[in-house]
N, C-alpha and C positions, 0 to 999 in steps of 0.2 A: 640337689646336691645340698643344697643347708637342710632340705628337711631331713636327711641322712643322715647327717653329725647330729642332732638330735637322741641318734640311738647308740653313738658311742658314749661308753664308761668314760672317756677320759675327758670330753668333750665337759661333761659334766662336775668332772671335778676341777680344773682349770675354771671353769663358772663358781666353784666352790675358794679358790684361791683367790680370786680375783674378789669376790664378793666377802670375803675375808680377811684381805688387805684394804678393802675400802671401810669398810665395820673398825678395822683400830683406825685409820686416816681419819673417821668424820667424828663428829661427835655424836650421841644417843645412842641408843643402839636399837638399832633400825633396820639393818640388814645383816645383821645374827640368823633371826628365824631361815632366812631368804638363803646363805651359804650355807646352815643345816638342811635346808630344804634340797639345794645343791649335792651335797654331800649323798643322803641318803637316797636320789637317785643314781647316782654313781656307783651304791654299791647294787640297786635293781638293776639298771642294765649293766653292769657290771657279769652279777647274775643269770642273766637272761631270763630273771621275771617276768617281765614285760615287755611288750610287744613293740610294733615298731611306727605303732602309729602317733603323729606326731600330737593332734588334737589330746590323746590319751595322756600322751608322753608328760607333757604340758599341765593340764587337769593334776593329773597323779604329784606333779612338782607344786603343785599351788594345795594343793593339801599336804602337804608333810612340811609344805615351809607355815602352812598357818597350821600346822599339829604342833610344829617346832616353837615357834612364836608365843603359843597360850600357855606352852611345856614351858617356860622360858620366864615369862610372867607370871605364872604358878610359882616355880622353882624361886624365883626373885622378886617377886615383889616391891613396889615400889612402897614406903615410907610416908604417907602424906598427914600432913599435919605435922612435923617432927621438926622443926626447926630447932639447927645444931648453932649452938654458940658456946662461945671459947670465954673461959676466965680467968688462961694465964698465957702467953706468948713461947716459943720457944727460945726468942733471944734474951728473954727474963731470966735475971741468976740470982 
């Protein structure tokens, strides 16, 4: 019964919402790629594009999550070597 639940689109949508909420509560951008991967899987299973294989579903989810994480890192690169220095304070008059 648990294996059949992963073929339902709303299960992936709930998983994306839970991962998105956890991303907002935890520091860093760790779970955002997984949340986007779950959202992609909700669309894929909702449209009926993918079959009912549990192993295949997890494989497509993993590939979608890695692709989303890679895309986020390309779109929002980390600024390495830039130290932010403050010359003034908001409370200075």
